[in-house]
C-alpha positions in Angstrom: 30.3 62.8 177.0 28.9 59.3 176.4 28.7 58.1 172.8 25.4 58.5 171.0 25.6 57.5 167.4 22.6 60.1 166.3 24.6 62.9 167.9 27.9 61.9 166.4 26.2 62.0 162.8 24.3 65.4 163.5 25.4 68.0 161.1 24.4 71.7 161.7 26.8 72.7 158.8 27.9 70.5 155.7 31.6 71.8 156.1 31.9 71.0 159.8 31.5 68.0 161.8 29.0 67.4 164.6 30.1 69.8 167.5 29.4 66.7 169.6 32.2 64.6 168.0 35.2 65.8 170.1 33.6 65.5 173.2 32.3 61.9 172.5 35.6 60.7 171.2 37.2 59.2 174.3 34.1 57.5 175.3 34.0 55.9 171.9 37.5 54.8 171.9 37.1 53.4 175.4 34.0 51.7 175.1 33.0 50.6 171.6 34.7 47.6 170.1 36.0 49.3 166.7 38.7 46.8 165.5 37.1 43.6 164.0 34.0 45.5 163.0 33.2 45.2 159.4 33.1 48.3 157.1 29.4 48.1 157.1 29.3 47.8 160.6 31.4 50.8 161.4 29.5 53.1 158.8 26.3 52.1 160.6 27.8 53.0 163.9 29.3 56.2 162.7 27.8 57.2 159.6 29.6 58.0 156.1 32.9 58.8 156.5 34.7 62.1 155.3 37.4 60.5 153.0 37.4 56.9 151.9 39.8 55.0 150.0 40.4 51.0 148.9 42.1 50.4 152.7 41.1 53.4 154.7 38.7 55.8 156.0 38.6 58.8 157.9 36.0 60.9 160.3 36.6 64.6 160.9 36.3 65.4 164.6 37.3 69.1 164.5 38.0 71.7 161.8 39.0 75.0 162.9 39.7 77.6 160.1 40.5 80.3 162.6 40.1 83.7 160.8 41.0 82.3 157.5 39.5 80.3 154.7 42.3 77.3 155.4 42.1 75.4 158.1 44.6 75.9 161.2 43.7 73.0 163.2 42.2 69.5 162.4 41.7 66.2 164.3 40.5 63.4 162.5 39.8 59.4 163.6 41.4 57.3 160.9 40.5 53.9 160.3 42.6 51.0 158.3 40.8 48.0 157.0 41.7 44.5 155.4 40.8 43.4 152.1 37.8 41.5 153.7 36.8 45.1 154.8 37.5 44.4 158.4 38.9 47.2 160.6 42.4 46.5 161.8 43.4 49.7 163.3 42.6 53.2 164.0 44.2 56.2 165.4 43.6 59.9 166.2 45.5 62.3 163.9 45.6 66.1 165.0 47.3 68.5 162.5 47.9 72.3 163.4 49.3 75.1 161.0 
């Protein structure tokens, strides 16, 4: 699915990321210049991150709770930025219980 920043930011439930994120992830990583963007440019493109600290930020792509209250699978898009707030790297992290 082609990346669409409106659909990326869409939330049907505050506890879950947009259902379109996983479908758009491949196109986003292949066709958008992410490294070199300033923090504000990235948040304009992708919205407010789910996690943010002094040198990194993260967007939830998938959170699967299975049948319980704790996640059994997560997929995140993590960014690292410099002291000048410029994105220097990103990676997709997957975790499975």
